[in-house]
py3Dmol code that shows the C-alpha trace and the ligand (Angstrom):
import py3Dmol

protein = """\
ATOM      1  CA  ALA A   1     189.106  68.281-105.740  1.00  0.00           C
ATOM      2  CA  TYR A   2     190.949  68.399-102.443  1.00  0.00           C
ATOM      3  CA  VAL A   3     191.646  72.077-101.526  1.00  0.00           C
ATOM      4  CA  ASN A   4     193.515  72.857 -98.250  1.00  0.00           C
ATOM      5  CA  GLY A   5     191.562  70.377 -96.170  1.00  0.00           C
ATOM      6  CA  CYS A   6     187.906  70.150 -97.821  1.00  0.00           C
ATOM      7  CA  TYR A   7     186.699  68.171-100.679  1.00  0.00           C
ATOM      8  CA  LYS A   8     185.027  70.428-103.143  1.00  0.00           C
ATOM      9  CA  ASN A   9     182.960  70.409-106.502  1.00  0.00           C
ATOM     10  CA  MET A  10     185.289  71.253-109.315  1.00  0.00           C
ATOM     11  CA  ARG A  11     183.280  74.474-110.007  1.00  0.00           C
ATOM     12  CA  ASP A  12     183.580  75.642-106.114  1.00  0.00           C
ATOM     13  CA  ALA A  13     187.479  74.387-105.900  1.00  0.00           C
ATOM     14  CA  SER A  14     189.357  77.901-105.518  1.00  0.00           C
ATOM     15  CA  VAL A  15     192.352  79.107-104.033  1.00  0.00           C
ATOM     16  CA  ASN A  16     192.919  82.505-102.363  1.00  0.00           C
ATOM     17  CA  ILE A  17     194.288  85.451-104.688  1.00  0.00           C
ATOM     18  CA  GLU A  18     197.294  85.760-102.328  1.00  0.00           C
ATOM     19  CA  ASP A  19     198.136  82.218-102.617  1.00  0.00           C
ATOM     20  CA  ARG A  20     201.902  82.160-103.458  1.00  0.00           C
ATOM     21  CA  GLY A  21     201.349  79.786-106.282  1.00  0.00           C
ATOM     22  CA  PHE A  22     199.174  82.267-107.886  1.00  0.00           C
ATOM     23  CA  GLN A  23     201.099  85.264-107.368  1.00  0.00           C
ATOM     24  CA  PHE A  24     204.683  84.002-107.801  1.00  0.00           C
ATOM     25  CA  ALA A  25     204.288  80.254-109.276  1.00  0.00           C
ATOM     26  CA  ASP A  26     205.972  79.609-105.599  1.00  0.00           C
ATOM     27  CA  GLY A  27     205.041  75.798-105.680  1.00  0.00           C
ATOM     28  CA  VAL A  28     205.536  72.399-106.886  1.00  0.00           C
ATOM     29  CA  TYR A  29     203.468  69.823-108.373  1.00  0.00           C
ATOM     30  CA  GLU A  30     202.993  66.098-109.559  1.00  0.00           C
ATOM     31  CA  VAL A  31     201.024  64.325-112.167  1.00  0.00           C
ATOM     32  CA  CYS A  32     200.384  60.615-111.921  1.00  0.00           C
ATOM     33  CA  GLU A  33     198.678  58.257-114.421  1.00  0.00           C
ATOM     34  CA  ILE A  34     195.574  56.329-113.133  1.00  0.00           C
ATOM     35  CA  ARG A  35     194.988  53.016-114.604  1.00  0.00           C
ATOM     36  CA  GLY A  36     192.367  50.556-113.813  1.00  0.00           C
ATOM     37  CA  GLY A  37     191.336  52.989-111.127  1.00  0.00           C
ATOM     38  CA  ARG A  38     194.832  52.735-109.431  1.00  0.00           C
ATOM     39  CA  ILE A  39     197.795  55.263-109.193  1.00  0.00           C
ATOM     40  CA  VAL A  40     200.821  54.171-111.108  1.00  0.00           C
ATOM     41  CA  ASP A  41     204.257  54.719-109.452  1.00  0.00           C
ATOM     42  CA  LEU A  42     202.894  56.804-106.556  1.00  0.00           C
ATOM     43  CA  PRO A  43     205.917  56.332-104.390  1.00  0.00           C
ATOM     44  CA  ARG A  44     208.271  57.427-106.795  1.00  0.00           C
ATOM     45  CA  HIS A  45     206.063  60.599-107.523  1.00  0.00           C
ATOM     46  CA  LEU A  46     206.335  61.228-103.848  1.00  0.00           C
ATOM     47  CA  GLY A  47     209.869  60.998-103.658  1.00  0.00           C
ATOM     48  CA  ARG A  48     210.239  63.412-106.405  1.00  0.00           C
ATOM     49  CA  LEU A  49     207.897  65.647-104.793  1.00  0.00           C
ATOM     50  CA  GLN A  50     210.199  65.484-101.671  1.00  0.00           C
ATOM     51  CA  HIS A  51     213.057  66.461-103.741  1.00  0.00           C
ATOM     52  CA  SER A  52     211.139  69.703-105.428  1.00  0.00           C
ATOM     53  CA  LEU A  53     210.026  70.568-101.859  1.00  0.00           C
ATOM     54  CA  SER A  54     213.264  70.642-100.146  1.00  0.00           C
ATOM     55  CA  GLU A  55     215.052  72.337-102.980  1.00  0.00           C
ATOM     56  CA  LEU A  56     212.795  75.166-102.768  1.00  0.00           C
ATOM     57  CA  ARG A  57     212.543  74.956 -98.899  1.00  0.00           C
ATOM     58  CA  ILE A  58     208.895  74.648 -98.786  1.00  0.00           C
ATOM     59  CA  ALA A  59     207.816  72.449 -95.781  1.00  0.00           C
ATOM     60  CA  LEU A  60     205.986  68.981 -96.438  1.00  0.00           C
ATOM     61  CA  PRO A  61     202.302  69.922 -95.484  1.00  0.00           C
ATOM     62  CA  MET A  62     201.521  66.428 -94.096  1.00  0.00           C
ATOM     63  CA  ALA A  63     202.992  62.932 -94.011  1.00  0.00           C
ATOM     64  CA  LEU A  64     203.331  61.483 -97.377  1.00  0.00           C
ATOM     65  CA  PRO A  65     200.941  58.411 -96.456  1.00  0.00           C
ATOM     66  CA  ALA A  66     198.224  61.360 -95.583  1.00  0.00           C
ATOM     67  CA  LEU A  67     198.868  62.780 -99.029  1.00  0.00           C
ATOM     68  CA  SER A  68     198.534  59.454-100.694  1.00  0.00           C
ATOM     69  CA  VAL A  69     195.185  58.681 -98.960  1.00  0.00           C
ATOM     70  CA  ILE A  70     193.980  62.099-100.405  1.00  0.00           C
ATOM     71  CA  MET A  71     195.038  61.427-103.522  1.00  0.00           C
ATOM     72  CA  HIS A  72     193.257  57.953-103.752  1.00  0.00           C
ATOM     73  CA  GLU A  73     190.293  59.686-102.355  1.00  0.00           C
ATOM     74  CA  VAL A  74     190.182  62.192-105.074  1.00  0.00           C
ATOM     75  CA  VAL A  75     190.332  59.631-107.820  1.00  0.00           C
ATOM     76  CA  ARG A  76     187.590  57.507-106.173  1.00  0.00           C
ATOM     77  CA  ARG A  77     185.283  60.426-106.022  1.00  0.00           C
ATOM     78  CA  ASN A  78     185.861  61.492-109.448  1.00  0.00           C
ATOM     79  CA  ARG A  79     185.371  57.483-110.527  1.00  0.00           C
ATOM     80  CA  VAL A  80     188.356  57.603-112.654  1.00  0.00           C
ATOM     81  CA  ASN A  81     189.326  54.473-114.289  1.00  0.00           C
ATOM     82  CA  TYR A  82     192.033  56.052-116.718  1.00  0.00           C
ATOM     83  CA  GLY A  83     193.298  59.468-116.395  1.00  0.00           C
ATOM     84  CA  ILE A  84     195.597  61.642-114.341  1.00  0.00           C
ATOM     85  CA  VAL A  85     195.787  62.902-110.516  1.00  0.00           C
ATOM     86  CA  TYR A  86     197.307  66.229-110.225  1.00  0.00           C
ATOM     87  CA  LEU A  87     198.806  67.415-106.844  1.00  0.00           C
ATOM     88  CA  GLN A  88     200.142  71.041-106.197  1.00  0.00           C
ATOM     89  CA  ILE A  89     201.709  72.413-103.062  1.00  0.00           C
ATOM     90  CA  THR A  90     202.553  75.995-102.778  1.00  0.00           C
ATOM     91  CA  ARG A  91     204.167  78.134-100.120  1.00  0.00           C
ATOM     92  CA  GLY A  92     200.905  79.137 -98.927  1.00  0.00           C
ATOM     93  CA  VAL A  93     198.691  82.334 -98.448  1.00  0.00           C
ATOM     94  CA  ALA A  94     200.305  85.502 -97.399  1.00  0.00           C
ATOM     95  CA  ARG A  95     200.241  89.260 -98.181  1.00  0.00           C
ATOM     96  CA  ARG A  96     202.236  89.664-101.335  1.00  0.00           C
ATOM     97  CA  ASP A  97     205.895  89.990-100.694  1.00  0.00           C
ATOM     98  CA  HIS A  98     208.738  88.224-102.573  1.00  0.00           C
ATOM     99  CA  GLY A  99     210.753  86.955 -99.655  1.00  0.00           C
ATOM    100  CA  PHE A 100     209.284  83.850 -97.836  1.00  0.00           C
ATOM    101  CA  PRO A 101     206.218  84.309 -95.388  1.00  0.00           C
ATOM    102  CA  ALA A 102     206.541  83.608 -91.686  1.00  0.00           C
ATOM    103  CA  ALA A 103     207.194  79.900 -90.898  1.00  0.00           C
ATOM    104  CA  SER A 104     203.778  79.649 -89.431  1.00  0.00           C
ATOM    105  CA  VAL A 105     202.242  79.924 -92.824  1.00  0.00           C
ATOM    106  CA  PRO A 106     200.851  76.731 -93.908  1.00  0.00           C
ATOM    107  CA  PRO A 107     201.610  75.474 -97.281  1.00  0.00           C
ATOM    108  CA  SER A 108     198.581  75.074 -99.521  1.00  0.00           C
ATOM    109  CA  VAL A 109     197.600  71.554-100.935  1.00  0.00           C
ATOM    110  CA  VAL A 110     195.283  70.924-103.986  1.00  0.00           C
ATOM    111  CA  VAL A 111     194.453  67.739-105.413  1.00  0.00           C
ATOM    112  CA  SER A 112     192.332  66.928-108.536  1.00  0.00           C
ATOM    113  CA  ALA A 113     191.808  64.124-110.786  1.00  0.00           C
ATOM    114  CA  ARG A 114     190.187  63.675-114.398  1.00  0.00           C
ATOM    115  CA  SER A 115     189.520  61.027-116.706  1.00  0.00           C
ATOM    116  CA  LEU A 116     191.474  60.870-120.010  1.00  0.00           C
ATOM    117  CA  ASN A 117     190.289  59.262-123.253  1.00  0.00           C
ATOM    118  CA  PHE A 118     192.059  55.942-123.469  1.00  0.00           C
ATOM    119  CA  ALA A 119     191.054  55.207-127.265  1.00  0.00           C
ATOM    120  CA  LYS A 120     192.241  58.493-128.364  1.00  0.00           C
ATOM    121  CA  ASN A 121     195.611  58.389-126.618  1.00  0.00           C
ATOM    122  CA  GLN A 122     196.046  54.736-128.100  1.00  0.00           C
ATOM    123  CA  ASN A 123     195.257  56.260-131.597  1.00  0.00           C
ATOM    124  CA  THR A 124     197.773  59.152-131.195  1.00  0.00           C
ATOM    125  CA  ALA A 125     200.391  56.285-130.225  1.00  0.00           C
ATOM    126  CA  ALA A 126     199.306  54.129-133.454  1.00  0.00           C
ATOM    127  CA  HIS A 127     200.299  57.066-135.513  1.00  0.00           C
ATOM    128  CA  GLY A 128     202.958  58.641-133.591  1.00  0.00           C
ATOM    129  CA  ILE A 129     203.465  62.250-133.077  1.00  0.00           C
ATOM    130  CA  LYS A 130     205.468  65.307-134.689  1.00  0.00           C
ATOM    131  CA  VAL A 131     207.928  67.409-132.577  1.00  0.00           C
ATOM    132  CA  ILE A 132     209.582  70.592-133.322  1.00  0.00           C
ATOM    133  CA  THR A 133     212.758  71.823-131.991  1.00  0.00           C
ATOM    134  CA  TYR A 134     212.818  74.938-129.762  1.00  0.00           C
ATOM    135  CA  PRO A 135     215.405  76.896-128.140  1.00  0.00           C
ATOM    136  CA  GLU A 136     216.076  75.951-124.565  1.00  0.00           C
ATOM    137  CA  ASN A 137     214.959  79.129-122.426  1.00  0.00           C
ATOM    138  CA  ARG A 138     214.040  77.672-119.009  1.00  0.00           C
ATOM    139  CA  TRP A 139     216.127  78.461-115.700  1.00  0.00           C
ATOM    140  CA  PRO A 140     218.956  76.027-115.020  1.00  0.00           C
ATOM    141  CA  ARG A 141     217.003  74.073-112.214  1.00  0.00           C
ATOM    142  CA  VAL A 142     214.390  72.225-114.109  1.00  0.00           C
ATOM    143  CA  ASP A 143     214.962  69.287-112.183  1.00  0.00           C
ATOM    144  CA  ILE A 144     212.472  70.736-109.551  1.00  0.00           C
ATOM    145  CA  LYS A 145     209.045  70.400-110.644  1.00  0.00           C
ATOM    146  CA  SER A 146     207.872  73.821-110.379  1.00  0.00           C
ATOM    147  CA  VAL A 147     204.650  75.281-111.322  1.00  0.00           C
ATOM    148  CA  ALA A 148     206.363  78.243-113.081  1.00  0.00           C
ATOM    149  CA  LEU A 149     205.995  76.674-116.654  1.00  0.00           C
ATOM    150  CA  LEU A 150     205.634  79.652-118.570  1.00  0.00           C
ATOM    151  CA  PRO A 151     208.392  78.801-121.100  1.00  0.00           C
ATOM    152  CA  ASN A 152     206.834  75.297-121.377  1.00  0.00           C
ATOM    153  CA  VAL A 153     203.615  76.771-122.144  1.00  0.00           C
ATOM    154  CA  LEU A 154     205.122  78.921-124.880  1.00  0.00           C
ATOM    155  CA  ALA A 155     206.875  75.979-126.247  1.00  0.00           C
ATOM    156  CA  LYS A 156     203.888  73.632-126.481  1.00  0.00           C
ATOM    157  CA  GLN A 157     201.849  76.469-128.040  1.00  0.00           C
ATOM    158  CA  ALA A 158     204.615  76.945-130.731  1.00  0.00           C
ATOM    159  CA  ALA A 159     204.380  73.177-131.282  1.00  0.00           C
ATOM    160  CA  ARG A 160     200.656  73.399-131.732  1.00  0.00           C
ATOM    161  CA  GLU A 161     200.688  76.125-134.038  1.00  0.00           C
ATOM    162  CA  ALA A 162     203.427  74.143-136.233  1.00  0.00           C
ATOM    163  CA  GLY A 163     200.797  71.258-136.230  1.00  0.00           C
ATOM    164  CA  ALA A 164     203.040  69.330-134.030  1.00  0.00           C
ATOM    165  CA  TYR A 165     202.336  67.433-130.551  1.00  0.00           C
ATOM    166  CA  GLU A 166     205.517  68.298-128.614  1.00  0.00           C
ATOM    167  CA  ALA A 167     208.585  70.779-128.598  1.00  0.00           C
ATOM    168  CA  TRP A 168     211.894  69.525-127.828  1.00  0.00           C
ATOM    169  CA  TYR A 169     214.335  71.976-126.037  1.00  0.00           C
ATOM    170  CA  VAL A 170     217.644  72.340-127.595  1.00  0.00           C
ATOM    171  CA  ASP A 171     220.427  73.834-125.601  1.00  0.00           C
ATOM    172  CA  VAL A 172     223.075  76.337-126.681  1.00  0.00           C
ATOM    173  CA  ASP A 173     225.529  73.535-127.343  1.00  0.00           C
ATOM    174  CA  GLY A 174     222.961  72.006-129.899  1.00  0.00           C
ATOM    175  CA  PHE A 175     221.780  69.103-127.769  1.00  0.00           C
ATOM    176  CA  VAL A 176     218.198  68.040-127.162  1.00  0.00           C
ATOM    177  CA  THR A 177     217.376  68.467-123.283  1.00  0.00           C
ATOM    178  CA  GLU A 178     213.950  67.341-123.103  1.00  0.00           C
ATOM    179  CA  GLY A 179     210.163  67.940-124.300  1.00  0.00           C
ATOM    180  CA  SER A 180     208.152  70.826-122.908  1.00  0.00           C
ATOM    181  CA  SER A 181     206.153  68.228-120.789  1.00  0.00           C
ATOM    182  CA  SER A 182     208.066  64.736-121.492  1.00  0.00           C
ATOM    183  CA  ASN A 183     211.393  63.415-121.502  1.00  0.00           C
ATOM    184  CA  ALA A 184     213.162  62.583-125.067  1.00  0.00           C
ATOM    185  CA  TRP A 185     214.527  59.325-126.305  1.00  0.00           C
ATOM    186  CA  ILE A 186     215.870  57.820-129.512  1.00  0.00           C
ATOM    187  CA  ILE A 187     216.908  54.438-130.533  1.00  0.00           C
ATOM    188  CA  THR A 188     220.061  54.048-132.717  1.00  0.00           C
ATOM    189  CA  HIS A 189     220.266  51.568-135.565  1.00  0.00           C
ATOM    190  CA  ASP A 190     222.343  49.164-133.524  1.00  0.00           C
ATOM    191  CA  GLY A 191     219.192  49.032-130.980  1.00  0.00           C
ATOM    192  CA  VAL A 192     220.814  51.240-128.124  1.00  0.00           C
ATOM    193  CA  LEU A 193     218.455  53.340-126.296  1.00  0.00           C
ATOM    194  CA  VAL A 194     219.626  56.859-125.986  1.00  0.00           C
ATOM    195  CA  THR A 195     218.158  59.702-123.489  1.00  0.00           C
ATOM    196  CA  ARG A 196     219.846  62.508-121.538  1.00  0.00           C
ATOM    197  CA  ALA A 197     221.178  61.977-118.020  1.00  0.00           C
ATOM    198  CA  ALA A 198     219.118  63.174-115.190  1.00  0.00           C
ATOM    199  CA  THR A 199     221.011  66.409-114.223  1.00  0.00           C
ATOM    200  CA  ASP A 200     219.555  69.694-113.277  1.00  0.00           C
ATOM    201  CA  ALA A 201     219.062  70.270-116.967  1.00  0.00           C
ATOM    202  CA  ILE A 202     215.865  67.964-117.288  1.00  0.00           C
ATOM    203  CA  LEU A 203     213.290  66.810-114.883  1.00  0.00           C
ATOM    204  CA  SER A 204     214.049  63.492-113.827  1.00  0.00           C
ATOM    205  CA  GLY A 205     210.903  61.885-115.360  1.00  0.00           C
ATOM    206  CA  ILE A 206     209.127  58.932-113.569  1.00  0.00           C
ATOM    207  CA  THR A 207     208.261  57.277-116.614  1.00  0.00           C
ATOM    208  CA  ARG A 208     211.907  57.549-117.731  1.00  0.00           C
ATOM    209  CA  ALA A 209     213.217  56.218-114.436  1.00  0.00           C
ATOM    210  CA  VAL A 210     210.829  52.927-114.610  1.00  0.00           C
ATOM    211  CA  LEU A 211     211.763  52.535-118.192  1.00  0.00           C
ATOM    212  CA  ILE A 212     215.260  52.633-117.416  1.00  0.00           C
ATOM    213  CA  ASP A 213     214.913  49.835-114.777  1.00  0.00           C
ATOM    214  CA  ALA A 214     212.837  47.766-117.308  1.00  0.00           C
ATOM    215  CA  LEU A 215     215.409  47.890-120.088  1.00  0.00           C
ATOM    216  CA  ALA A 216     217.815  45.742-118.014  1.00  0.00           C
ATOM    217  CA  THR A 217     215.239  43.001-117.804  1.00  0.00           C
ATOM    218  CA  MET A 218     214.248  43.327-121.491  1.00  0.00           C
ATOM    219  CA  GLN A 219     217.924  43.193-122.325  1.00  0.00           C
ATOM    220  CA  LEU A 220     217.950  46.282-124.066  1.00  0.00           C
ATOM    221  CA  THR A 221     221.169  48.529-124.040  1.00  0.00           C
ATOM    222  CA  LEU A 222     220.907  52.199-122.620  1.00  0.00           C
ATOM    223  CA  GLU A 223     223.396  55.100-123.129  1.00  0.00           C
ATOM    224  CA  GLN A 224     222.654  58.250-120.914  1.00  0.00           C
ATOM    225  CA  ARG A 225     223.990  61.052-123.011  1.00  0.00           C
ATOM    226  CA  PRO A 226     222.761  63.992-125.039  1.00  0.00           C
ATOM    227  CA  PHE A 227     221.870  63.846-128.649  1.00  0.00           C
ATOM    228  CA  THR A 228     221.341  66.509-131.367  1.00  0.00           C
ATOM    229  CA  PRO A 229     218.206  66.963-133.365  1.00  0.00           C
ATOM    230  CA  GLN A 230     220.179  65.932-136.540  1.00  0.00           C
ATOM    231  CA  GLU A 231     221.202  62.556-134.763  1.00  0.00           C
ATOM    232  CA  ALA A 232     217.491  62.226-133.692  1.00  0.00           C
ATOM    233  CA  ILE A 233     216.206  62.615-137.295  1.00  0.00           C
ATOM    234  CA  GLN A 234     218.744  60.012-138.520  1.00  0.00           C
ATOM    235  CA  ALA A 235     217.954  57.598-135.847  1.00  0.00           C
ATOM    236  CA  ALA A 236     215.910  54.249-136.172  1.00  0.00           C
ATOM    237  CA  GLU A 237     213.217  55.473-133.610  1.00  0.00           C
ATOM    238  CA  ALA A 238     212.409  58.107-131.474  1.00  0.00           C
ATOM    239  CA  PHE A 239     209.922  58.407-128.565  1.00  0.00           C
ATOM    240  CA  VAL A 240     208.930  60.676-125.368  1.00  0.00           C
ATOM    241  CA  THR A 241     208.066  59.482-122.006  1.00  0.00           C
ATOM    242  CA  ALA A 242     205.453  61.472-119.286  1.00  0.00           C
ATOM    243  CA  SER A 243     203.108  59.795-117.106  1.00  0.00           C
ATOM    244  CA  SER A 244     199.979  60.873-119.054  1.00  0.00           C
ATOM    245  CA  GLN A 245     201.303  59.330-122.320  1.00  0.00           C
ATOM    246  CA  ILE A 246     203.531  56.552-121.088  1.00  0.00           C
ATOM    247  CA  VAL A 247     205.879  55.701-124.167  1.00  0.00           C
ATOM    248  CA  MET A 248     204.744  57.937-127.065  1.00  0.00           C
ATOM    249  CA  PRO A 249     206.423  57.379-130.497  1.00  0.00           C
ATOM    250  CA  VAL A 250     207.767  60.440-132.364  1.00  0.00           C
ATOM    251  CA  VAL A 251     207.803  59.954-136.271  1.00  0.00           C
ATOM    252  CA  MET A 252     208.725  63.369-137.309  1.00  0.00           C
ATOM    253  CA  ILE A 253     211.070  66.308-136.238  1.00  0.00           C
ATOM    254  CA  ASP A 254     210.783  69.414-137.644  1.00  0.00           C
ATOM    255  CA  GLY A 255     208.940  68.103-140.549  1.00  0.00           C
ATOM    256  CA  LYS A 256     211.631  65.524-141.212  1.00  0.00           C
ATOM    257  CA  ALA A 257     210.559  61.927-140.781  1.00  0.00           C
ATOM    258  CA  ILE A 258     212.395  59.448-138.686  1.00  0.00           C
ATOM    259  CA  ALA A 259     212.967  56.055-140.758  1.00  0.00           C
ATOM    260  CA  ASP A 260     209.956  55.141-142.484  1.00  0.00           C
ATOM    261  CA  GLY A 261     207.866  57.623-140.554  1.00  0.00           C
ATOM    262  CA  ILE A 262     205.820  55.144-138.485  1.00  0.00           C
ATOM    263  CA  PRO A 263     206.198  54.024-134.828  1.00  0.00           C
ATOM    264  CA  GLY A 264     209.260  51.978-134.414  1.00  0.00           C
ATOM    265  CA  ARG A 265     209.012  48.263-133.363  1.00  0.00           C
ATOM    266  CA  ILE A 266     211.106  48.694-130.112  1.00  0.00           C
ATOM    267  CA  THR A 267     209.003  51.708-129.025  1.00  0.00           C
ATOM    268  CA  ARG A 268     205.802  49.900-129.667  1.00  0.00           C
ATOM    269  CA  LYS A 269     207.000  47.035-127.481  1.00  0.00           C
ATOM    270  CA  LEU A 270     208.136  49.402-124.608  1.00  0.00           C
ATOM    271  CA  ARG A 271     204.853  50.862-124.856  1.00  0.00           C
ATOM    272  CA  GLU A 272     202.860  47.639-124.568  1.00  0.00           C
ATOM    273  CA  GLU A 273     205.136  46.277-121.840  1.00  0.00           C
ATOM    274  CA  PHE A 274     205.454  49.297-119.556  1.00  0.00           C
ATOM    275  CA  HIS A 275     202.967  48.519-117.215  1.00  0.00           C
ATOM    276  CA  ARG A 276     204.497  45.077-116.293  1.00  0.00           C
ATOM    277  CA  PHE A 277     207.241  47.236-114.506  1.00  0.00           C
ATOM    278  CA  ALA A 278     205.090  49.900-112.881  1.00  0.00           C
ATOM    279  CA  LEU A 279     204.067  49.840-109.278  1.00  0.00           C
ATOM    280  CA  PHE A 280     200.021  50.137-108.952  1.00  0.00           C
ATOM    281  CA  SER A 281     198.597  51.473-105.671  1.00  0.00           C
TER     282      SER A 281
END
"""
ligand_1 = """\
16
LIG
N 209.971 66.606 -118.437
C 209.001 67.585 -118.239
C 209.391 69.056 -118.390
C 207.703 67.277 -117.864
O 206.809 68.389 -117.468
C 207.310 66.070 -117.612
C 205.909 65.513 -117.310
N 205.446 66.265 -116.222
C 208.196 65.016 -117.878
C 209.635 65.532 -118.135
C 208.112 63.530 -117.789
O 208.094 63.220 -116.337
P 206.983 62.086 -115.835
O 207.533 60.954 -116.531
O 207.449 61.901 -114.241
O 205.704 62.252 -116.026
"""
view = py3Dmol.view(width=600, height=400)
view.addModel(protein, "pdb")
view.setStyle({"model": 0}, {"cartoon": {"style": "trace"}})
view.addModel(ligand_1, "xyz")
view.setStyle({"model": 1}, {"stick": {}})
view.zoomTo()
view.show()
């Protein structure tokens, strides 16, 4: 892992206990897919990183090309062919005090990478996943990819304990916002793809954005609007998107099967074709 200027073995890779990421979850992160040893859609991830940092007024600790070099180096040193690379930037190390530290305190930078089991991921996708619904209880700025993920941790654990893979947050108006670590999609019986518009109420997923661009080429229709769990259960297909899962079919919501309970045709096609539209570096 890369930790503030040094490459370290994972077991020695640690941060100071007064790091504001540790004390206050005062930091942001990105996760990119690695495929064939290359990083997928890195420029878009770095663009979102800049958004998260600027919304929290954390300085960019180095130029983006330098961050990119470090991320590639960590992938190379870990010999990851298929997996993920993780980047975290926090407001740095300072004596514990809620207000920002002096401007001279440099942000902390951590990068790690690990392999994922490709066959296992493909097998999960072949069967499709179950989701549960869960009351939206996050702050109103989830467009910022902050490391403050306690509500997401609890939602994911609730899903696991219910024998499901993901939790879909449902807002006070009864509409799905997104998953605890993914964006939520449905496909209507007319073949229209529906996903919520990227406002402050969801994280603007990179996989979501790449897929939206791809839909035009694939001559599929998109509606960016909220949908209810009821509409999702009655939909023709459903899926989630995230960098570590790409397009993952959803076959059951709150114990109710979607259509015939197997991954949908369009969903499978989107999963197969996604990387034609991705940028590798
Ligand atoms: N929403 C949330 C809350 C997430 O944590 C993630 C994945 N980090 C996503 C959506 C999907 O984003 P991306 O496609 O950029 O991985």
